[in-house]
C-alpha positions as a Markdown table, in Angstrom:
| # | Residue | x | y | z |
|---|---|---|---|---|
| 1 | Met | 0.0 | 0.0 | 0.0 |
| 2 | Thr | 1.6 | 3.2 | -1.1 |
| 3 | Ser | 0.4 | 6.5 | 0.3 |
| 4 | Ala | 1.4 | 9.6 | -1.5 |
| 5 | His | 1.6 | 12.6 | 0.8 |
| 6 | Pro | 0.4 | 15.9 | -0.7 |
| 7 | Pro | 3.5 | 17.9 | -1.7 |
| 8 | Ala | 2.5 | 20.8 | 0.6 |
| 9 | Val | 2.8 | 18.6 | 3.7 |
| 10 | Val | 6.2 | 17.3 | 2.8 |
| 11 | Glu | 7.4 | 20.7 | 1.8 |
| 12 | Lys | 6.1 | 22.1 | 5.1 |
| 13 | Trp | 8.2 | 19.7 | 7.1 |
| 14 | Glu | 11.3 | 20.1 | 4.8 |
| 15 | Arg | 11.2 | 23.9 | 5.4 |
| 16 | Gln | 10.8 | 23.4 | 9.2 |
| 17 | Arg | 13.5 | 20.7 | 9.3 |
| 18 | Ile | 16.4 | 21.8 | 11.6 |
| 19 | Arg | 19.8 | 21.5 | 10.0 |
| 20 | His | 22.6 | 21.4 | 12.5 |
| 21 | Val | 25.3 | 24.1 | 11.9 |
| 22 | His | 28.4 | 24.6 | 14.0 |
| 23 | Arg | 28.7 | 28.4 | 14.6 |
| 24 | His | 31.7 | 28.2 | 16.9 |
| 25 | Lys | 35.4 | 27.7 | 16.5 |
| 26 | Pro | 36.8 | 24.2 | 16.9 |
| 27 | Val | 38.2 | 23.3 | 20.3 |
| 28 | Ile | 42.0 | 23.7 | 20.4 |
| 29 | Asn | 44.6 | 22.1 | 22.7 |
| 30 | Ile | 45.9 | 24.9 | 24.9 |
| 31 | Asn | 48.8 | 22.9 | 26.0 |
| 32 | Lys | 50.1 | 22.4 | 22.5 |
| 33 | Val | 49.5 | 26.1 | 21.6 |
| 34 | Asp | 51.3 | 27.2 | 24.8 |
| 35 | Ala | 54.2 | 24.8 | 24.2 |
| 36 | Asp | 54.7 | 26.1 | 20.7 |
| 37 | Lys | 55.0 | 29.7 | 21.9 |
| 38 | Leu | 57.6 | 29.0 | 24.7 |
| 39 | Thr | 60.9 | 30.8 | 24.4 |
| 40 | Thr | 64.1 | 29.0 | 25.3 |
| 41 | Gly | 64.3 | 30.9 | 28.6 |
| 42 | Gln | 60.8 | 29.8 | 29.5 |
| 43 | Arg | 61.6 | 26.2 | 28.6 |
| 44 | Ile | 64.7 | 26.3 | 30.8 |
| 45 | Ala | 62.8 | 27.9 | 33.7 |
| 46 | Asp | 60.1 | 25.2 | 33.5 |
| 47 | Arg | 62.7 | 22.4 | 33.4 |
| 48 | Leu | 64.6 | 23.9 | 36.4 |
| 49 | Ala | 61.4 | 24.3 | 38.3 |
| 50 | Thr | 60.5 | 20.7 | 37.6 |
| 51 | Val | 63.9 | 19.4 | 38.6 |
| 52 | Met | 64.2 | 21.6 | 41.7 |
| 53 | Gly | 60.7 | 20.7 | 42.8 |
| 54 | Ser | 61.3 | 17.0 | 42.8 |
| 55 | Trp | 62.1 | 14.5 | 45.5 |
| 56 | Ala | 65.2 | 13.4 | 43.5 |
| 57 | Phe | 66.7 | 16.9 | 43.7 |
| 58 | Ile | 66.0 | 17.1 | 47.5 |
| 59 | Ile | 67.5 | 13.7 | 48.2 |
| 60 | Ile | 70.6 | 14.3 | 46.0 |
| 61 | Gln | 71.1 | 17.8 | 47.5 |
| 62 | Ser | 70.8 | 16.3 | 51.0 |
| 63 | Ile | 73.3 | 13.6 | 50.3 |
| 64 | Ile | 75.8 | 16.2 | 48.9 |
| 65 | Leu | 75.3 | 18.5 | 51.9 |
| 66 | Ala | 75.8 | 15.5 | 54.3 |
| 67 | Phe | 78.9 | 14.5 | 52.4 |
| 68 | Trp | 80.3 | 18.1 | 52.5 |
| 69 | Ile | 79.7 | 18.5 | 56.2 |
| 70 | Thr | 81.1 | 15.0 | 57.0 |
| 71 | Leu | 84.3 | 15.6 | 55.0 |
| 72 | Asn | 84.8 | 19.0 | 56.7 |
| 73 | Val | 84.1 | 17.7 | 60.2 |
| 74 | Val | 86.2 | 14.5 | 59.9 |
| 75 | Ala | 89.0 | 16.4 | 58.2 |
| 76 | Tyr | 90.7 | 13.6 | 56.3 |
| 77 | Ile | 91.3 | 16.2 | 53.7 |
| 78 | Asn | 92.4 | 19.7 | 54.6 |
| 79 | His | 89.5 | 21.8 | 56.1 |
| 80 | Trp | 88.4 | 23.8 | 53.1 |
| 81 | Asp | 85.2 | 24.9 | 54.8 |
| 82 | Pro | 85.5 | 24.6 | 58.6 |
| 83 | Tyr | 82.5 | 24.9 | 60.9 |
| 84 | Pro | 80.2 | 27.0 | 60.6 |
| 85 | Phe | 80.5 | 26.1 | 56.9 |
| 86 | Ile | 80.6 | 29.6 | 55.5 |
| 87 | Leu | 81.4 | 28.5 | 52.0 |
| 88 | Leu | 78.5 | 26.0 | 52.1 |
| 89 | Asn | 76.1 | 28.8 | 53.3 |
| 90 | Leu | 77.4 | 31.0 | 50.4 |
| 91 | Ala | 76.8 | 28.2 | 47.9 |
| 92 | Leu | 73.3 | 27.5 | 49.2 |
| 93 | Ser | 72.5 | 31.3 | 49.3 |
| 94 | Phe | 73.7 | 31.6 | 45.7 |
| 95 | Gln | 71.6 | 28.6 | 44.7 |
| 96 | Ala | 68.5 | 30.1 | 46.4 |
| 97 | Ala | 69.1 | 33.6 | 44.9 |
| 98 | Tyr | 68.9 | 32.1 | 41.4 |
| 99 | Ala | 66.4 | 29.4 | 42.0 |
| 100 | Ala | 63.7 | 31.5 | 43.5 |
| 101 | Pro | 63.2 | 33.9 | 40.6 |
| 102 | Ile | 63.4 | 31.1 | 38.0 |
| 103 | Ile | 60.8 | 29.1 | 39.9 |
| 104 | Met | 58.6 | 32.3 | 40.2 |
| 105 | Met | 58.9 | 32.8 | 36.4 |
| 106 | Ser | 57.7 | 29.3 | 35.8 |
| 107 | Gln | 54.9 | 29.6 | 38.3 |
| 108 | Asn | 53.7 | 32.9 | 36.7 |
| 109 | Arg | 53.7 | 31.3 | 33.3 |
| 110 | Gln | 51.8 | 28.3 | 34.7 |
| 111 | Ala | 49.3 | 30.7 | 36.3 |
| 112 | Ala | 48.8 | 32.4 | 32.9 |
| 113 | Lys | 48.4 | 28.9 | 31.3 |
| 114 | Asp | 45.8 | 28.0 | 34.0 |
| 115 | Arg | 43.8 | 31.1 | 33.1 |
| 116 | Leu | 43.8 | 30.1 | 29.5 |
| 117 | Met | 42.7 | 26.6 | 30.4 |
| 118 | Ala | 39.8 | 28.1 | 32.5 |
| 119 | Glu | 38.8 | 30.3 | 29.6 |
| 120 | Gln | 38.9 | 27.3 | 27.3 |
| 121 | Asp | 36.8 | 25.3 | 29.7 |
| 122 | Tyr | 34.2 | 28.1 | 29.7 |
| 123 | Asp | 34.2 | 28.2 | 25.9 |
| 124 | Val | 33.7 | 24.4 | 25.7 |
| 125 | Asn | 30.9 | 24.7 | 28.2 |
| 126 | Leu | 29.2 | 27.3 | 26.1 |
| 127 | Lys | 29.6 | 25.1 | 23.0 |
| 128 | Ala | 28.1 | 22.2 | 24.8 |
| 129 | Glu | 25.2 | 24.3 | 25.9 |
| 130 | Asp | 24.7 | 25.4 | 22.3 |
| 131 | Glu | 24.8 | 21.8 | 21.1 |
| 132 | Leu | 22.3 | 20.7 | 23.8 |
| 133 | Lys | 19.9 | 23.5 | 22.8 |
| 134 | Ser | 20.2 | 22.4 | 19.2 |
| 135 | Ile | 19.5 | 18.8 | 20.1 |
| 136 | Met | 16.5 | 19.8 | 22.3 |
| 137 | Asn | 15.1 | 21.9 | 19.4 |
| 138 | His | 15.5 | 18.9 | 17.1 |
| 139 | Leu | 13.7 | 16.6 | 19.6 |
| 140 | Glu | 10.9 | 19.2 | 19.9 |
| 141 | Gln | 10.5 | 19.3 | 16.2 |
| 142 | Gln | 10.4 | 15.5 | 16.1 |
| 143 | Asp | 7.7 | 15.5 | 18.7 |
| 144 | Glu | 5.7 | 17.9 | 16.6 |
| 145 | Val | 6.1 | 15.7 | 13.6 |
| 146 | Met | 5.1 | 12.6 | 15.5 |
| 147 | Leu | 2.0 | 14.4 | 16.9 |
| 148 | Asp | 1.1 | 15.5 | 13.4 |
| 149 | Ile | 1.4 | 11.9 | 12.2 |
| 150 | Leu | -0.7 | 10.7 | 15.1 |
| 151 | Arg | -3.4 | 13.2 | 14.3 |
| 152 | Arg | -3.4 | 12.2 | 10.7 |
| 153 | Met | -3.6 | 8.5 | 11.6 |
| 154 | Glu | -6.4 | 9.2 | 14.0 |
| 155 | Gly | -8.3 | 11.1 | 11.3 |
| 156 | Gln | -7.7 | 8.3 | 8.8 |
| 157 | His | -8.9 | 5.8 | 11.4 |
| 158 | Gln | -12.1 | 7.9 | 11.9 |
| 159 | Val | -12.7 | 8.0 | 8.1 |
| 160 | Ile | -12.2 | 4.2 | 7.8 |
| 161 | Met | -14.5 | 3.6 | 10.8 |
| 162 | Gly | -17.1 | 5.9 | 9.3 |
| 163 | Lys | -16.9 | 4.0 | 6.0 |
| 164 | Leu | -17.4 | 0.7 | 7.8 |
| 165 | Gly | -20.5 | 2.2 | 9.5 |
| 166 | Thr | -19.3 | 1.8 | 13.0 |
| 167 | Thr | -18.2 | 4.6 | 15.1 |
| 168 | Ala | -16.2 | 3.9 | 18.2 |
| 169 | Pro | -16.4 | 6.1 | 21.2 |
| 170 | Glu | -13.1 | 7.6 | 22.1 |
| 171 | Gly | -10.6 | 5.0 | 23.3 |
| 172 | Asn | -13.2 | 2.1 | 23.2 |
| 173 | Pro | -13.2 | -0.5 | 20.4 |
| 174 | Ala | -16.2 | -0.7 | 18.1 |
| 175 | Pro | -18.7 | -3.5 | 19.0 |
| 176 | Ala | -18.5 | -6.5 | 16.7 |
């Protein structure tokens, strides 16, 4: 059984059909974009901050300090830095004087990167909201189409029942 729909009905639904269009920029990987922009100094600062903020660095430095102090206390070799270890304090002060600003540079850059990530998260959330709205509109349109089909089927059912000479009350089957 073929049923040809009047062209006006089909055209009506074709005009109302929702076509999904992306009106936003594609999502980008902020980490890759940020890594591509890094200068040599920023890469060095990040690497030093990573190394100096590790347990390996702390353990190795502690071993070197213990070795330095032990050699100077035991004095198998000439005392090159006797107690109170002024040369050791100078070396540690020198290390701290350079390490602190380098670590701060890395932290400042990381904070800027975190701000970019938060901004990107916000953009992604907006895009997701836009996509959800589009999906909901599409579902609402499908509901309208289904209701229209149901109304047409109900009308056809009434016509068929009228031709058979039996009219059924709403929701009740016709008596046989």
